N, C-alpha and C positions, 0 to 999 in steps of 0.2 A: 617572491617567496622565496627564504632560503632551502634549498631542499639536500643539501648537504648530510644534514643531519634526521631527515624527515625518514620516515618509516616506508618501505617498500609496498607499491598497491600492486596486489595481481588479482587479476579477476579470471574466471575462465575464458579459455580461447575460442570455446565455442560462440563464444558470445560477439566476436570478433570477425569481420567479413561481410561480402554483398548478404545482402536479403534472403537469396535461396539457399547461400551456402552455410550461413547461421541456423537457417529454421531447418536444415537436414542434418546439421550437427548436431543440435539441440535433441532434434528428436530421437537420435541415435543414441547422445549420451542418456536422455530418458529411459530409454528401452535396456540401457547397461545397468542405470540404478536399479531398475524393476529387477533386474536376473539378480547382482547383486543384494538386495533387501532382502528377496525370496532365500537366499544361500545363505546370509548372515545375519539377518533380522538389523542390517544397520547400512550406514551409505558412507561409503568412502568417497574422500576428495575427489574432485573431478580429474579427471585423465592426463589433461594437458590447461597449463595456466599461463597467462600471460603478461608480463608488467603493464601497468597504465601510467605513463607518464605524466607529471604535474600537467595542468591544464588540457589534457586530452579531454573530448568531447563523448560522452557517453548518450545516447539516444536512448530515454528513459519512456516515448508515449507515440505511438503509430502515428500519430498527428506531427511528429517533427522528421521526419522521414522524408516528406517531400516525395519526389520522381527518382531522386538519387539511389534507386535501389541494387545498381550494379557497382556503388561506389565501396570499399571495404569501410565500414566504421563499427564502432560498438553498437550494436544492436540491443540492450537490455531489456527491451520490452517483447523479444521474442523468447525470454526464458518461459512464457505462461506456458508455451508448447510442451515443457516436462511433464507439465501435471497431465495433460491428456495420456502422455507416452506410460508414463508411471499407472493412472488406472487400466490402460490396456494393458499392462504387463502383470497385474496383482489380481487375485481372485476379489470378487465384491465382496467377502466377508472379512477380508483384510484390509481392505482401504481406508476405514478409518482409523486404525492403529498406523498403518504405514504412513496416513498425512501427516497425522502428529508425530511422528518421528522423523519424517521429513522436513517440517518445518523447525524442530527442535536442531535439526541438522544447519537448517540454511541459516539460524538466528547466530549461530556461532562461526559465521563469517561473514565480512565486511560484504562482498557481493549479495548473499541471503539477504542478508538486515536491512540495506538497502532496496532488493527487489521487494522484500514484504512492509517496508513503509511505503514504498511509492505507488506498487502495484499490489495491495493486501486483498490475499485471496478470502473468499468466505471461511468461516465466521468472521465478525468484524466486531463481535463483544467486548464491551469495555476491560476485562483481565485481558484478553487474547490482545487487543489493542495495545494498550501498556506493555505486556512483553515486548511487541514489534518494535514498539518506540523507543523501550529500555534499552534494544539491542543494537540500534540506529545509534544512540547516543555514545555506546561502550566504543563505536568503531567510528566516532565523531571526526577527532584528529585526522586520519588516512585518508576518509571520504571527502575532505575540504581541498585535497587535490584537482582533482577531475574539475571540469565543469558539465552541465547538466543542461539538455536539451529536452524540452516537456511539449510544449505546445507548437513550437515554432524551431527550427534549425537556427534561424539565425539569431535568437534571443538563448544567450548562453547563461543559466543562471548558476549562481555559486550554491553549496549547499544549502546557506540559510535561506535562499530566496524561494529555494524549490519545496522547502518544509514550510517556507511561508505562503507560496502557492495553494500548497495542496492542504493543511492545515490551518491556516488564520482562524478560519471560523471555529473550529473546532477547539484550538488553543482560549480562544477567545470565550468559549463555551463553558470551558472549565475551570477557568482562571480569568475571567475578566479583570483587564486591566493591570494584564499579568507584567511580568520584566519585558522591557526592551528586545535584549537578545533573543534570538528564537531559541537559543540552543537551552535558555536558563529558563524560557515559558513552556518549552517542551519537556522538562524536565520536571517541572512543577506540577504539566499536565498529566505526566506520568504516575508522579507519586499519588496526586489526587483520583485521578480512573482507578490504580490497581486497588486502591480500599473502598472505592464508591459502594454506596448501598443503592437501592432501588430509586429511592426516592432522588439523590444525589444525579444519579445517570438521567431520570425524565425530565430535571431543570436543565442539564447541559442539550438533552433534545430537543428541549423544546425552544431555547435560545437560538439552535443551530437553525430550526425551522421558521422562527420568526424570522431571523439574515434572510432566510433564503425567500420568502412570501414576497418580502418587501422589494427583492430585485428581479425575481425571476419573473418575465413576462410572458412567459408559456402559461403561467399560471391562470385558469379562468375563473377560478371562483377563489379571488384573492380575498374577499370581506370576510367569506365564512372560514377560510386557512388560516387567515389572518388573526382569527378570535381566541386567547388562549384557553379559555373555557372550553371550544369544543376539543382544539388539541388535547387537552387531557384527558377528556371523556375520551377519545380516540386511542390513545395511548395506553389509557388504564384497560380499555377493552382487547386488548391484542393477546394472542396468546403469548404465555411465558419466553416461550423458543425466537417467537417473530419480536417481541422487545428486546430480547438479548441480543440480536441482531443489529438492533438501534442502537444499543445502549452506551459505546464509545461515542456515540454522534460524530460519527463518520460522515461527514458533508456529505457524499454521493449516494451512500445507503440511505442516510436521511432525505434525498432529495429524491431518493427513486419512491420512497414511502408517501411523498407529499404527492408525487406524479398520481401514485394508486389512487389515493382518497380524492384527488382532483377528477379522475374520470369517473370516479363510485357518483360524487355530485351532481356529475353531469348525467348519468342514467335514472337519477330520480325526477 
């Protein structure tokens, strides 16, 4: 890659270091952000940034840590601990508004957009996920520089490979047979997801459910859960807020719902 004119990528320095160091720094930054929010109603940029050279490996999932906890690395997955500190530092009645403000702040940055695409916190509604993925697309060029460890540190994903791993089922559900390049498929999915009706969402969720039932050997009632009519009936019976959480067809949320139904069937 020719980096001479490539944009410089900077991430919060709190995410680089040993596991113990990053956890401590992230907790401290979360408490600081909570105080700043209570004082000003907004979130300032992190207090210290660090450049991410092209080819640097970002550990996106705890499963890619291995046992090298004392080795300094980019530990992106530790960022989740910020949310705990924010909740601790802000009164309960203010937390919902604070959470929305913090997400908007994060999505205005490359590191925040990456985090909210790879490890999206609830809710996972179609509108919310479309906004998150659109933010990732805005920073796509600069985020192509690093490599990403997700399931194993030995497997270094490109950004395209990372998004393909996490969102392939969702992309195919929203845009079956869509463009081959992941970036284009993602852009088309965002467009459709952002203006989807309940019926559009239901069809996308059903496609993901069918794909999961086909390959998930842990599902005990495969014949029942493989019946589209049964799934439609169950989806229609979900309370609006519960369906909304599934409406983006995010595969991990969909898999959780299938597991819940599988357990229910086992009790009858």
